Each structure stands twice: as structure tokens, then as C-alpha cells.
Backbone as CSV, one residue per row, in Angstrom:
resi,resn,N_x,N_y,N_z,CA_x,CA_y,CA_z,C_x,C_y,C_z
1,MET,-21.090,1.126,37.374,-21.793,2.113,36.572,-23.259,2.135,36.967
2,LYS,-23.830,3.327,37.173,-25.224,3.432,37.520,-26.092,3.009,36.338
3,ILE,-27.307,2.518,36.661,-28.210,2.039,35.621,-28.530,3.150,34.619
4,PHE,-28.742,4.359,35.120,-29.067,5.471,34.217,-27.921,5.744,33.248
5,ASN,-26.689,5.771,33.764,-25.532,6.005,32.900,-25.399,4.904,31.858
6,HIS,-25.643,3.688,32.293,-25.576,2.561,31.358,-26.580,2.744,30.227
7,PHE,-27.782,3.162,30.568,-28.806,3.388,29.549,-28.389,4.502,28.593
8,VAL,-27.823,5.585,29.136,-27.397,6.715,28.303,-26.316,6.280,27.321
9,PHE,-25.319,5.549,27.812,-24.248,5.093,26.933,-24.780,4.146,25.863
10,TYR,-25.665,3.241,26.275,-26.247,2.281,25.332,-27.036,3.011,24.243
11,ALA,-27.857,3.978,24.647,-28.649,4.743,23.688,-27.752,5.560,22.767
12,PHE,-26.663,6.101,23.336,-25.724,6.870,22.518,-25.152,6.001,21.399
13,GLY,-24.801,4.761,21.708,-24.233,3.874,20.707,-25.151,3.675,19.518
14,TRP,-26.427,3.412,19.776,-27.385,3.203,18.690,-27.657,4.498,17.935
15,ALA,-27.741,5.610,18.640,-27.967,6.897,17.976,-26.779,7.253,17.080
16,ALA,-25.566,7.008,17.579,-24.366,7.287,16.797,-24.339,6.439,15.533
17,LYS,-24.722,5.172,15.654,-24.737,4.309,14.474,-25.743,4.804,13.448
18,ALA,-26.934,5.163,13.883,-27.965,5.613,12.958,-27.539,6.882,12.222
19,LEU,-27.044,7.867,12.983,-26.659,9.131,12.372,-25.449,8.980,11.452
20,ALA,-24.443,8.236,11.918,-23.242,8.041,11.105,-23.553,7.278,9.826
21,SER,-24.389,6.254,9.921,-24.749,5.469,8.739,-25.462,6.325,7.708
22,LEU,-26.406,7.156,8.160,-27.124,8.033,7.237,-26.170,9.016,6.567
23,LEU,-25.227,9.550,7.342,-24.266,10.505,6.789,-23.349,9.835,5.773
24,PHE,-22.701,8.743,6.164,-21.695,8.126,5.305,-22.297,7.492,4.060
25,MET,-23.562,7.104,4.123,-24.217,6.539,2.940,-24.368,7.565,1.830
26,THR,-24.310,8.844,2.162,-24.423,9.886,1.136,-23.079,10.191,0.478
27,CYS,-21.998,9.713,1.057,-20.656,10.068,0.575,-20.198,9.144,-0.549
28,GLN,-19.414,9.705,-1.431,-18.780,8.944,-2.510,-17.360,8.583,-2.069
29,VAL,-17.029,7.294,-2.092,-15.757,6.825,-1.544,-14.886,6.219,-2.652
30,SER,-13.643,6.643,-2.709,-12.656,6.057,-3.625,-11.531,5.465,-2.784
31,VAL,-11.200,4.200,-3.026,-10.196,3.489,-2.240,-8.965,3.232,-3.111
32,PHE,-7.792,3.483,-2.556,-6.543,3.322,-3.284,-5.612,2.377,-2.519
33,GLY,-5.098,1.363,-3.224,-4.091,0.480,-2.650,-4.633,-0.664,-1.829
34,ARG,-5.932,-0.974,-1.911,-6.493,-2.019,-1.059,-6.010,-3.418,-1.440
35,GLU,-5.380,-3.541,-2.590,-4.899,-4.861,-3.014,-3.895,-5.451,-2.028
36,ILE,-3.170,-4.612,-1.292,-2.219,-5.145,-0.309,-2.957,-5.924,0.771
37,GLU,-4.122,-5.447,1.168,-4.952,-6.134,2.153,-5.593,-7.382,1.546
38,GLU,-6.144,-7.249,0.354,-6.861,-8.355,-0.294,-5.931,-9.532,-0.563
39,GLN,-4.741,-9.255,-1.074,-3.793,-10.323,-1.381,-3.322,-11.036,-0.124
40,TYR,-3.100,-10.275,0.939,-2.669,-10.896,2.201,-3.741,-11.830,2.745
41,LEU,-4.991,-11.382,2.756,-6.071,-12.197,3.312,-6.332,-13.451,2.479
42,ILE,-6.098,-13.351,1.173,-6.241,-14.544,0.315,-5.139,-15.555,0.617
43,LYS,-3.915,-15.080,0.788,-2.777,-15.956,1.032,-2.721,-16.474,2.464
44,HIS,-3.375,-15.773,3.396,-3.308,-16.152,4.808,-4.711,-16.244,5.408
45,PRO,-5.515,-17.198,4.947,-6.878,-17.320,5.487,-6.855,-17.612,6.986
46,GLY,-7.731,-16.968,7.701,-7.778,-17.152,9.150,-6.819,-16.285,9.921
47,LYS,-5.983,-15.521,9.211,-5.044,-14.610,9.864,-5.575,-13.184,9.814
48,GLY,-5.246,-12.409,10.821,-5.671,-11.027,10.857,-4.588,-10.085,10.370
49,LEU,-4.907,-8.812,10.408,-3.977,-7.750,10.054,-4.039,-6.672,11.124
50,LEU,-2.941,-5.952,11.286,-2.926,-4.781,12.150,-2.976,-3.527,11.283
51,TYR,-3.773,-2.565,11.693,-3.942,-1.320,10.957,-3.519,-0.152,11.851
52,ALA,-3.014,0.902,11.214,-2.559,2.059,11.985,-2.917,3.346,11.271
53,SER,-3.475,4.292,12.008,-3.749,5.621,11.485,-3.879,6.589,12.651
54,TRP,-4.302,7.823,12.345,-4.431,8.853,13.365,-5.852,8.921,13.908
55,HIS,-5.964,9.397,15.132,-7.251,9.470,15.826,-8.228,10.415,15.132
56,ARG,-7.730,11.351,14.366,-8.593,12.322,13.691,-9.596,11.632,12.759
57,GLY,-9.281,10.445,12.288,-10.141,9.757,11.327,-10.976,8.641,11.918
58,LEU,-11.070,8.564,13.249,-11.726,7.428,13.897,-13.170,7.240,13.450
59,PHE,-13.930,8.336,13.308,-15.352,8.212,12.989,-15.581,7.380,11.730
60,TYR,-14.849,7.707,10.667,-15.089,6.979,9.421,-14.439,5.594,9.434
61,PHE,-13.332,5.415,10.134,-12.740,4.087,10.244,-13.739,3.080,10.806
62,VAL,-14.466,3.488,11.844,-15.430,2.586,12.469,-16.493,2.164,11.460
63,TYR,-16.904,3.089,10.620,-17.905,2.761,9.597,-17.293,1.941,8.469
64,PHE,-16.120,2.310,8.005,-15.482,1.640,6.873,-15.237,0.163,7.165
65,TYR,-14.825,-0.154,8.391,-14.535,-1.539,8.772,-15.662,-2.134,9.614
66,ARG,-16.872,-1.745,9.351,-18.024,-2.206,10.123,-18.289,-3.694,9.903
67,ASN,-18.818,-4.318,10.955,-19.290,-5.707,10.914,-18.195,-6.721,10.560
68,LEU,-16.944,-6.398,10.898,-15.832,-7.307,10.625,-15.191,-7.825,11.910
69,LYS,-15.769,-7.513,13.060,-15.239,-7.925,14.359,-13.804,-7.460,14.555
70,PHE,-13.546,-6.237,14.110,-12.243,-5.631,14.331,-12.071,-5.323,15.822
71,VAL,-10.822,-5.373,16.266,-10.479,-5.127,17.662,-9.880,-3.735,17.785
72,VAL,-10.335,-2.983,18.776,-9.817,-1.638,18.990,-9.713,-1.381,20.488
73,MET,-8.721,-0.598,20.886,-8.598,-0.217,22.283,-9.388,1.066,22.516
74,ALA,-10.232,1.052,23.539,-10.997,2.234,23.933,-10.609,2.599,25.350
75,SER,-10.425,3.859,25.604,-10.022,4.328,26.917,-10.967,3.820,28.007
76,ALA,-10.423,3.623,29.209,-11.224,3.156,30.342,-12.018,4.291,30.987
77,SER,-12.027,5.469,30.376,-12.751,6.625,30.904,-14.199,6.616,30.420
78,LYS,-14.983,7.618,30.877,-16.363,7.749,30.406,-16.411,8.065,28.917
79,ASP,-15.497,8.906,28.441,-15.430,9.180,27.008,-15.143,7.893,26.235
80,GLY,-14.283,7.054,26.813,-13.982,5.778,26.190,-15.196,4.867,26.125
81,GLU,-16.055,4.957,27.129,-17.283,4.161,27.129,-18.207,4.580,25.990
82,LEU,-18.289,5.867,25.733,-19.081,6.350,24.602,-18.527,5.802,23.290
83,ALA,-17.207,5.865,23.137,-16.579,5.334,21.926,-16.795,3.828,21.810
84,ALA,-16.681,3.124,22.936,-16.856,1.673,22.928,-18.272,1.284,22.522
85,GLN,-19.266,2.000,23.036,-20.651,1.696,22.691,-20.909,1.936,21.202
86,GLY,-20.366,3.034,20.681,-20.520,3.290,19.257,-19.853,2.214,18.413
87,ALA,-18.632,1.810,18.808,-17.913,0.776,18.067,-18.656,-0.551,18.087
88,LYS,-19.214,-0.908,19.232,-19.956,-2.168,19.339,-21.109,-2.222,18.346
89,ARG,-21.817,-1.112,18.203,-22.975,-1.096,17.314,-22.570,-1.319,15.862
90,PHE,-21.308,-1.023,15.524,-20.816,-1.272,14.170,-20.070,-2.596,14.061
91,GLY,-20.213,-3.452,15.071,-19.644,-4.783,14.988,-18.184,-4.887,15.367
92,TRP,-17.670,-3.887,16.096,-16.293,-3.933,16.561,-16.220,-4.603,17.938
93,ILE,-15.004,-4.971,18.333,-14.756,-5.531,19.663,-13.852,-4.559,20.411
94,PRO,-14.411,-3.710,21.273,-13.570,-2.763,22.025,-12.946,-3.418,23.248
95,VAL,-11.669,-3.162,23.439,-10.947,-3.600,24.631,-10.605,-2.351,25.424
96,ARG,-10.972,-2.327,26.695,-10.861,-1.105,27.487,-9.465,-0.957,28.081
97,GLY,-8.860,0.197,27.820,-7.550,0.495,28.362,-6.905,1.624,27.586
98,SER,-5.768,2.108,28.057,-5.027,3.172,27.382,-3.585,3.123,27.861
99,SER,-2.763,4.021,27.314,-1.359,4.055,27.712,-1.192,4.447,29.164
100,SER,-2.188,5.114,29.746,-2.076,5.589,31.125,-2.888,4.778,32.118
101,ARG,-3.780,3.923,31.639,-4.650,3.181,32.539,-5.023,1.836,31.921
102,ARG,-4.645,0.769,32.608,-4.975,-0.595,32.205,-4.383,-0.959,30.832
103,GLY,-3.320,-0.274,30.439,-2.754,-0.482,29.118,-2.173,-1.868,28.899
104,SER,-1.396,-2.384,29.871,-0.744,-3.681,29.708,-1.762,-4.813,29.595
105,LYS,-2.789,-4.778,30.459,-3.825,-5.815,30.401,-4.592,-5.746,29.093
106,ALA,-4.867,-4.530,28.621,-5.592,-4.372,27.361,-4.779,-4.934,26.196
107,LEU,-3.468,-4.698,26.200,-2.617,-5.234,25.135,-2.641,-6.762,25.131
108,LEU,-2.623,-7.367,26.309,-2.678,-8.830,26.385,-4.014,-9.361,25.868
109,GLU,-5.107,-8.678,26.192,-6.416,-9.095,25.695,-6.485,-8.963,24.173
110,MET,-5.936,-7.875,23.662,-5.928,-7.679,22.217,-5.047,-8.708,21.532
111,GLN,-3.908,-9.010,22.136,-3.012,-10.013,21.569,-3.720,-11.346,21.399
112,GLU,-4.472,-11.753,22.405,-5.188,-13.028,22.328,-6.209,-13.010,21.189
113,LEU,-6.912,-11.911,21.033,-7.903,-11.800,19.962,-7.230,-11.832,18.592
114,PHE,-6.104,-11.148,18.458,-5.387,-11.154,17.184,-4.857,-12.551,16.854
115,GLU,-4.383,-13.238,17.861,-3.864,-14.593,17.639,-4.975,-15.567,17.253
116,ASN,-6.213,-15.202,17.553,-7.364,-16.020,17.162,-7.961,-15.595,15.822
117,GLY,-7.258,-14.735,15.096,-7.666,-14.429,13.728,-8.335,-13.089,13.511
118,HIS,-8.497,-12.289,14.558,-9.120,-10.980,14.384,-8.117,-9.977,13.813
119,SER,-8.656,-8.931,13.209,-7.867,-7.789,12.762,-8.222,-6.591,13.629
120,GLY,-7.450,-5.522,13.493,-7.776,-4.325,14.260,-6.584,-3.431,14.470
121,GLY,-6.707,-2.554,15.462,-5.641,-1.599,15.770,-6.155,-0.189,15.594
122,ILE,-5.809,0.421,14.474,-6.272,1.689,13.940,-5.638,2.953,14.518
123,VAL,-6.146,3.552,15.622,-5.732,4.915,15.981,-4.565,4.877,16.971
124,VAL,-3.393,5.240,16.479,-2.171,4.982,17.240,-1.683,6.183,18.053
125,ASP,-2.304,7.365,17.878,-1.935,8.498,18.733,-2.957,8.703,19.844
126,ALA,-3.848,7.741,20.020,-4.864,7.815,21.080,-4.224,7.452,22.430
127,PRO,-4.902,7.785,23.545,-6.228,8.411,23.628,-6.214,9.938,23.667
128,THR,-5.078,10.560,23.979,-5.088,12.022,24.123,-3.902,12.695,23.451
129,GLY,-3.271,12.032,22.482,-2.170,12.660,21.789,-0.828,12.425,22.489
130,PRO,0.232,13.139,22.087,0.265,14.236,21.132,-0.236,13.836,19.736
131,THR,-0.797,14.795,19.028,-1.328,14.541,17.710,-0.235,14.114,16.749
132,TYR,-0.556,13.070,15.962,0.328,12.587,14.893,1.646,12.009,15.396
133,ILE,1.636,11.527,16.634,2.782,10.787,17.169,2.239,9.497,17.777
134,SER,2.663,8.369,17.258,2.086,7.102,17.690,2.601,6.683,19.060
135,LYS,1.796,5.888,19.739,2.221,5.224,20.961,2.909,3.908,20.571
136,ILE,3.658,3.344,21.477,4.444,2.145,21.196,3.582,0.882,21.154
137,GLY,2.325,0.960,21.659,1.498,-0.232,21.805,1.290,-1.011,20.526
138,ILE,1.071,-0.334,19.404,0.817,-1.038,18.147,2.063,-1.794,17.686
139,ILE,3.240,-1.254,17.985,4.485,-1.927,17.633,4.668,-3.166,18.514
140,VAL,4.324,-3.058,19.785,4.396,-4.208,20.695,3.471,-5.328,20.215
141,LEU,2.273,-4.971,19.784,1.341,-5.982,19.278,1.876,-6.646,18.012
142,ALA,2.464,-5.853,17.126,3.043,-6.425,15.907,4.184,-7.375,16.243
143,LYS,4.959,-7.021,17.240,6.071,-7.870,17.670,5.564,-9.168,18.284
144,ARG,4.594,-9.087,19.182,4.117,-10.267,19.897,3.328,-11.221,19.003
145,THR,2.549,-10.665,18.083,1.671,-11.505,17.266,2.303,-11.958,15.962
146,GLY,3.321,-11.235,15.500,3.921,-11.548,14.211,3.091,-11.074,13.033
147,LEU,2.015,-10.338,13.293,1.150,-9.867,12.212,1.748,-8.634,11.550
148,PRO,1.589,-8.516,10.241,2.062,-7.309,9.559,1.179,-6.115,9.881
149,LEU,1.777,-4.956,9.796,1.096,-3.714,10.119,0.973,-2.877,8.851
150,VAL,-0.256,-2.464,8.528,-0.463,-1.650,7.336,-1.025,-0.286,7.740
151,PRO,-0.380,0.796,7.307,-0.904,2.130,7.598,-2.053,2.487,6.657
152,VAL,-3.046,3.205,7.166,-4.186,3.650,6.364,-4.505,5.101,6.715
153,ILE,-4.996,5.832,5.724,-5.344,7.249,5.895,-6.557,7.552,5.018
154,TRP,-7.409,8.459,5.485,-8.481,8.943,4.613,-8.619,10.444,4.774
155,ASN,-9.249,11.046,3.788,-9.562,12.473,3.866,-10.794,12.729,3.006
156,VAL,-11.300,13.946,3.061,-12.565,14.266,2.415,-12.492,15.674,1.844
157,ASP,-13.273,15.933,0.806,-13.192,17.255,0.181,-13.919,18.333,0.968
158,ARG,-14.930,17.957,1.767,-15.658,18.927,2.581,-15.946,18.301,3.942
159,CYS,-15.685,19.040,5.013,-15.836,18.429,6.326,-16.036,19.457,7.416
160,TRP,-16.408,18.965,8.590,-16.348,19.723,9.833,-15.142,19.209,10.613
161,ARG,-14.515,20.095,11.409,-13.420,19.685,12.284,-13.813,19.990,13.727
162,LEU,-13.752,18.986,14.585,-14.055,19.193,15.987,-12.933,19.978,16.666
163,LYS,-13.287,20.733,17.689,-12.282,21.497,18.443,-11.741,20.649,19.588
164,SER,-11.296,19.476,19.242,-10.732,18.535,20.203,-9.238,18.422,19.955
165,TRP,-8.542,17.696,20.833,-7.082,17.594,20.698,-6.669,16.995,19.355
166,ASP,-7.512,16.110,18.799,-7.148,15.422,17.558,-7.707,16.093,16.313
167,ARG,-8.574,17.138,16.497,-9.206,17.829,15.373,-9.916,16.815,14.458
168,SER,-10.756,16.007,15.054,-11.449,14.947,14.334,-12.171,15.467,13.097
169,ILE,-12.137,14.667,12.039,-12.751,15.012,10.763,-14.115,14.342,10.658
170,ILE,-15.151,15.121,10.341,-16.477,14.579,10.072,-16.887,15.031,8.675
171,PRO,-17.043,14.108,7.737,-17.434,14.510,6.382,-18.795,15.196,6.361
172,LYS,-18.951,16.156,5.473,-20.255,16.754,5.254,-21.066,15.866,4.306
173,PRO,-22.386,15.954,4.360,-23.213,15.115,3.476,-22.841,15.298,2.009
174,PHE,-22.841,14.171,1.276,-22.597,14.145,-0.164,-21.179,14.611,-0.529
175,SER,-20.255,14.428,0.388,-18.868,14.779,0.113,-18.140,13.597,-0.523
176,LYS,-16.891,13.842,-0.924,-16.072,12.820,-1.562,-14.943,12.406,-0.620
177,ILE,-14.851,11.122,-0.355,-13.845,10.579,0.560,-12.818,9.784,-0.233
178,ILE,-11.561,9.960,0.110,-10.514,9.081,-0.422,-9.927,8.292,0.743
179,PHE,-9.676,7.018,0.513,-9.146,6.120,1.539,-7.911,5.451,0.941
180,ILE,-6.779,5.587,1.640,-5.495,5.121,1.097,-4.868,4.072,2.009
181,TYR,-4.396,2.985,1.387,-3.596,1.971,2.085,-2.120,2.198,1.786
182,GLY,-1.273,1.889,2.751,0.162,1.948,2.525,0.590,0.941,1.475
183,ASP,1.699,1.204,0.808,2.147,0.328,-0.272,3.006,-0.838,0.215
184,ARG,3.253,-0.904,1.522,4.030,-2.018,2.065,3.656,-2.243,3.520
185,PHE,3.942,-3.450,3.986,3.708,-3.787,5.388,4.908,-3.372,6.229
186,LEU,4.634,-3.091,7.478,5.681,-2.918,8.473,5.670,-4.171,9.351
187,ARG,6.777,-4.878,9.389,6.875,-6.114,10.173,7.905,-5.933,11.279
188,VAL,7.526,-6.314,12.483,8.392,-6.155,13.646,8.840,-7.545,14.112
189,PRO,10.136,-7.835,14.085,10.611,-9.161,14.506,10.272,-9.464,15.964
190,PHE,10.070,-10.728,16.265,9.709,-11.147,17.613,10.810,-10.812,18.620
191,ASP,12.058,-10.800,18.153,13.176,-10.547,19.060,13.657,-9.091,19.007
192,ALA,12.825,-8.189,18.478,13.220,-6.780,18.395,13.441,-6.205,19.789
193,SER,14.521,-5.472,19.950,14.825,-4.845,21.234,13.950,-3.613,21.444
194,ARG,14.013,-3.053,22.641,13.242,-1.836,22.927,13.653,-0.711,21.990
195,GLU,14.952,-0.577,21.780,15.444,0.469,20.884,14.958,0.236,19.459
196,GLU,14.992,-1.018,19.004,14.526,-1.334,17.660,13.029,-1.076,17.524
197,CYS,12.253,-1.386,18.563,10.810,-1.111,18.531,10.549,0.382,18.405
198,GLU,11.337,1.181,19.090,11.190,2.627,18.980,11.516,3.097,17.566
199,ASN,12.490,2.485,16.930,12.813,2.831,15.547,11.666,2.455,14.607
200,TYR,11.037,1.313,14.850,9.878,0.927,14.042,8.714,1.904,14.259
201,ARG,8.551,2.354,15.483,7.492,3.329,15.758,7.732,4.613,14.977
202,LYS,8.970,5.076,14.960,9.299,6.281,14.208,9.111,6.062,12.706
203,GLU,9.445,4.864,12.239,9.238,4.552,10.828,7.752,4.596,10.473
204,LEU,6.922,4.041,11.353,5.478,4.090,11.134,5.002,5.535,11.060
205,ASP,5.457,6.360,11.976,5.066,7.770,11.954,5.473,8.438,10.647
206,ASP,6.680,8.157,10.171,7.148,8.752,8.914,6.241,8.360,7.752
207,VAL,5.862,7.093,7.708,4.989,6.625,6.625,3.616,7.298,6.717
208,LEU,3.049,7.356,7.920,1.745,7.978,8.096,1.782,9.474,7.775
209,HIS,2.862,10.143,8.140,2.981,11.564,7.817,2.997,11.778,6.305
210,GLY,3.718,10.915,5.587,3.760,11.026,4.134,2.402,10.770,3.502
211,MET,1.709,9.734,3.971,0.377,9.424,3.445,-0.614,10.540,3.781
212,MET,-0.489,11.107,4.977,-1.370,12.203,5.366,-1.146,13.415,4.471
213,TYR,0.102,13.689,4.131,0.392,14.799,3.226,-0.310,14.589,1.889
214,GLN,-0.234,13.364,1.353,-0.880,13.067,0.073,-2.402,13.181,0.172
215,ALA,-2.974,12.628,1.236,-4.425,12.672,1.404,-4.929,14.095,1.598
216,ASP,-4.195,14.895,2.352,-4.659,16.235,2.690,-4.433,17.244,1.571
217,HIS,-3.610,16.893,0.578,-3.389,17.789,-0.554,-4.111,17.332,-1.819
218,PHE,-4.688,16.168,-1.809,-5.253,15.585,-3.029,-6.304,16.482,-3.670
219,PHE,-7.202,17.017,-2.875,-8.306,17.791,-3.448,-7.873,19.178,-3.920
220,ASN,-6.625,19.528,-3.714,-6.086,20.773,-4.249,-5.517,20.596,-5.660
221,PHE,-5.480,19.342,-6.133,-4.907,19.043,-7.451,-5.916,18.249,-8.281
222,PRO,-6.900,18.916,-8.880,-7.934,18.201,-9.635,-7.397,17.416,-10.823
223,GLU,-6.205,17.747,-11.282,-5.633,17.026,-12.422,-5.048,15.675,-12.027
224,ILE,-4.890,15.427,-10.729,-4.340,14.165,-10.238,-5.484,13.254,-9.814
225,ASN,-5.510,12.011,-10.323,-6.612,11.097,-10.001,-6.238,10.019,-8.999
226,ASP,-5.004,10.061,-8.505,-4.570,9.093,-7.498,-3.684,9.833,-6.493
227,PRO,-4.102,9.916,-5.234,-3.319,10.686,-4.253,-1.904,10.168,-4.064
228,ARG,-1.672,8.905,-4.371,-0.341,8.334,-4.197,0.660,8.886,-5.196
229,MET,0.159,9.603,-6.212,1.034,10.222,-7.210,1.604,11.547,-6.722
230,ILE,1.071,12.071,-5.629,1.550,13.351,-5.104,2.920,13.160,-4.456
231,LYS,3.872,13.949,-4.869,5.228,13.845,-4.331,5.280,14.440,-2.932
232,VAL,5.818,13.679,-2.006,5.915,14.119,-0.618,7.265,14.800,-0.404
233,PRO,7.276,16.052,0.055,8.560,16.735,0.272,9.300,16.158,1.464
234,VAL,10.617,16.321,1.421,11.462,15.876,2.531,12.315,17.061,2.977
235,PRO,12.211,17.455,4.250,11.330,16.890,5.275,9.880,17.298,5.053
236,ILE,8.948,16.488,5.570,7.530,16.789,5.428,7.204,17.997,6.295
237,PRO,6.565,19.027,5.723,6.274,20.228,6.520,5.105,20.048,7.473
238,THR,5.098,20.942,8.458,3.958,21.173,9.334,3.362,20.026,10.147
239,LEU,4.128,19.546,11.064,3.569,18.624,12.056,3.418,19.429,13.333
240,GLY,2.829,19.136,14.331,2.668,19.993,15.494,1.385,20.793,15.417
241,ASN,1.492,22.057,15.708,0.284,22.875,15.809,-0.294,23.253,14.450
242,THR,0.552,23.346,13.419,0.054,23.710,12.094,-0.541,22.484,11.430
243,GLU,-1.671,22.654,10.771,-2.359,21.514,10.169,-2.208,21.527,8.659
244,PHE,-2.310,20.347,8.063,-2.373,20.261,6.621,-3.699,20.844,6.167
245,PRO,-3.767,21.357,4.938,-5.026,21.948,4.474,-6.117,20.903,4.299
246,VAL,-7.229,21.128,4.938,-8.408,20.282,4.784,-9.580,21.213,4.563
247,ARG,-10.327,21.008,3.499,-11.445,21.901,3.193,-12.553,21.745,4.233
248,HIS,-13.241,22.831,4.524,-14.307,22.827,5.521,-15.629,23.192,4.848
């Protein structure tokens, strides 16, 4: 990497932290279901957790889990370097790789960090989609490490949406954010076959789709004070090109 590029990426990381911190500090945040995380960490001191969600929420995830030495995979591309620099400034540990480049080595590096007590994971449809369909990597990590996997989702009442493949969500100043934890862990046995791992991946997607439906419809029902009370239809509508309603 040229010295100038290195300086640009480094400066971007600090600028991103400053701007994101100022923005998110104005937001009102309500968290639902965090007891599943709290109880696990109390019962298993020194053990980490695996988290899973969609790439659309990456910006706020980095802030929400700041300064916890969470582990995340960042693409080995230039765009990945920008993401890695931003994550570092918030106290994350980025491991460079993706499903198409350096993926196996990155998984091994992440596995070692998880086995040493770190938590992490997060965006499972990265680095380039398809949107709302997870890659198998998070299931492989759950299998190798024995750590439970908890799905998480957030949404906001007012936001901007980027015109990127993931339609990233950026809250507007002074908006209201809801953050939801799954009500159960997903555990992948160490001896799970390839076919069984694929079934676990599909199960994770089903859970995330249901949670996303609840998060994305919550602000349409002012009489409901907990998004987990929203009934999820079966089958869940609109995956693919059609998006769930998110206020702009």
C-alpha cells in the first residue's frame, strides 16, 4: 500500500468515528431481549459469543459493540480497508478476507481469536450479497468453536438508505432505534455434516427474516411497545428485490 493511501485510510477511520459518534449520541435506543447475552456471559466468564445479522445494519453495529474487542471479517479489497480502519477506531479487531478471497485463512484467524475469549461475527450476507442470504462461514465458526450463535437486528424510525447492494441504513439525527436479540441460541454440533451445516444456515436465515419483519414493521404500530410482539406471517413476505418498509 502506498504511503498516501495508508494516510487516507487512516484519516478516514478517525473521521468516520467522530461523525458516527456524534450522530449516534443523538439517537434514543431501546434494546429488547439482551438478557440472553447477559445471562450467557455471567454463566460463562471468559467465553465469547457469535453474533449474526445483515450487512445493512453494519454502521450501527460497530458503534453499539464499540470498545469490546469484537472480531469481524473485512474484505481484502480497498473498500474492506476503509471498513477495517473504521472498525479499528471503535475498538474492533478486523480480520481481512471474504468468501471469494482469503476466506479460509480469515476463518482460521477468527477461530483462534474466538477460542481465546473474543466475541464477534455480525454481518453474514457480506461482502457483496445476495442481500438477506447468509454465507456458510458463520456456521463453520460456530461448529469449530462450539460457541452459541445469537441473531441480532436493529431498525430506526427515520433514516437514510444508501444506494448500495445492501441498502445500508443510516439513522437520522435524534431518531429512535430499536435493537433486538433473538430469543434463543443457534448451536452447531462439532460433528455436523456439510448438509447439516447448510440446514443450520437456512435456519439462521429464517430467524433473521422473522426478526427483520418485526423490526421493520414496529414503527407502523404505535400501540405496540415491544417489536417481539408483532406476529410474523408464514411464509414471510418480500425477500429479494422488494424491501420491508423503513421510514426515510
